[in-house]
N, C-alpha and C positions, 0 to 999 in steps of 0.2 A: 570201468574198462569198456571201451567202445571198439567196434570193428568196422571195417569198410563194407559198404553195401555191394552186393553183386549187381551186375548190369540189369538182370531181370527184376530185381527188387527195386532198383532205382527207377526203372521204367514204370513199374506199378505205382510207386510213390508219386511220381510226376503226374500220372493220370489222375490219381486221387486228389492231389493238390490243385490240379487244374479245375476241378469241379467245385472246389470250396471258394467261398467269398471271404475276403479279408474283413475283419470286424471293425477296426478303427481307421479305415481308409477315408480320407477327406472326400466329400462329395462335391461335385460341381453344381452350379445353380440349376442346370437343366435336369440333373439326376434327382435333386431334391424335390422338384415339382412333379416329375413324372413318376407314376407308380411303377415299381419294379416288377417285370414279368416273372411269373413263376416258371421254374424249369419243369418240364414234363418228367414225371417219374415213370419208371418201368412198372408195368402191371404186376400186381402182387400175384405170386404163383399160387397162394392159398387164400382165395377170397373168403369172406365170412359165409358160413353156411346159410342157406335160405331158411326162413322161419315163417311158418304159417300160424296164424292166431288160433289158439286152442289145441295145438298139436300135442301138448303135454298135459292137457286137462284129464283129470281122472273121472270124469262124469259129473253129474249134477250134485251140487252141495246141498246142505240142508235148507229147508224153506225158511221163511221169516219167523216162524214160531220156534223160538229158541228154548223155551221151557218145556214144551210138550204138554199134553193134556193132563188134567188133574188126576183122572182115573188111571192113566198110565204110570204117573209118578207114585200113586198110592199102591198100585199093583206091584211095582218094582221094589217097593220098600221091603226091608228084611222082615221076616216073620218073627214076632216076639211073643206069640201066644201058642197054645197047644194046636197042632196041625189039624187034629180031628174037629175041634171046636171051630177053628177057622173055616174049614170046609163046610161044616153045617151052617155057619153064619153066612158065607158067601152064597149058598144055595137057598137061603131064605127059610131054613128049617127051624131056626131059633126065633122066638118072638121077643122083641125088645121089652125091657122092663119099664122104660119111660121114653117119651118122645117130646121134641120141641119143634115147633114150626116157625121158621124165620121168614116165611113169605111176606113180601111187602114191607119189610123193615129196611131202614137205612143202615149203613155200616155203623153209625154212631149208636143206634139202638140195638142192633143185633149182637155186637161184641159183648157188651155187659150182660145181655140176656143169656147168651151162650155160656159165658164164664160162670154166672150164678147157677145156671141149670146143671152144668157138669160138676160143680163143687157140691151142690145139694145131692145129686145122684150118687156121687162117690161117698159122701158122708152117710147116706141112707143104706149103703151096702149094695147098691145095684151094680150089675156087671155089664149089661149090654143096653145101650141107649141109642135112639135113632134121632139124628139131626137132619131135619128137612130144610133144604135151602131153596129148592125150586131150580128149574133149568135156566131161568133168566129170560129176559125179553129180547126179541129181535130188534136190532137198531134200524131206524129208517135210513140214516145217512151212511153211505159208504165213503168215508173220508180217506185221506191219504195215510192216516195212522190207523192201524188195525186196532179194534176195540174188542176185548174178550166178551163173550156172551155169558151172562150170569156172574155178577160181581160177587155175591155172597158165596156162590159155589166155588169160586177161586180163593176167597179169603178165609173161609172156615178151616180148611186143612192147615193153613199157616197158623191161625190162631190156636189150633189144637196142638201144634208142634212146638210152641214156645211157652216159657213159664208164665203163669203158675199152672196152666193146664197140662203141660207135658209130663209133670211128675205123677199125674193121676191117670194118664192114659197108657194103655198097653198097645193097642192097635187101632188104626182107622182104615176102613175100606169102603168102597162104594157099595151102596145098598142093592139088594136084589130087586128085580123089577116089581115084585109083589109089595115091596115096602117103599117104592118111589124111584128105583133105578138110578139114573144119572143125576137126579135132583135131590138125593139124600145120601147120608153117610151113616154107616154103623160105627159106633165108638165103643170099643171094648175097654172097660175100666179095670184098673189094678185093684187088688184086695187091699184095703187099708188095715194095718195091724196096729 
């Protein structure tokens, strides 16, 4: 069902049709060679909003150290031992039953030495042992890749948190300054039954 267009509708249609180009119109040779001029468009009533770099930034993000320090991670670890004993241990009021010094060892020598020491201490019934790693050497070169200071200081907590040692250990915390501070760890062992 179709109807006749009113005169104002017909006039509007003719204006719109006059601005359109025919798609399949055959082109003359001069039109083929000459680029077609673009028709000027009316200015957009709502241009894109202006944008300034950083206008939606929420502040500075974290630095390049994604893992955080070892002492922060150990301090944030959940408490799995008696709170009173933990407080005494952190304040340096408890004396360790045994200690191992890993100073100057390579990773290949330190890992088996630590594993054997923890296993012997647990089988002897000792509860608190001190693992001395040292704070690490300062590196001379400041290269483009950041290098952590103290290789053993960063590896020992990981070694203590994976099997076979993780089943023997109740808590690992940084040592009090009287027992070595940031270069040593208290390792509180479970009771073997």
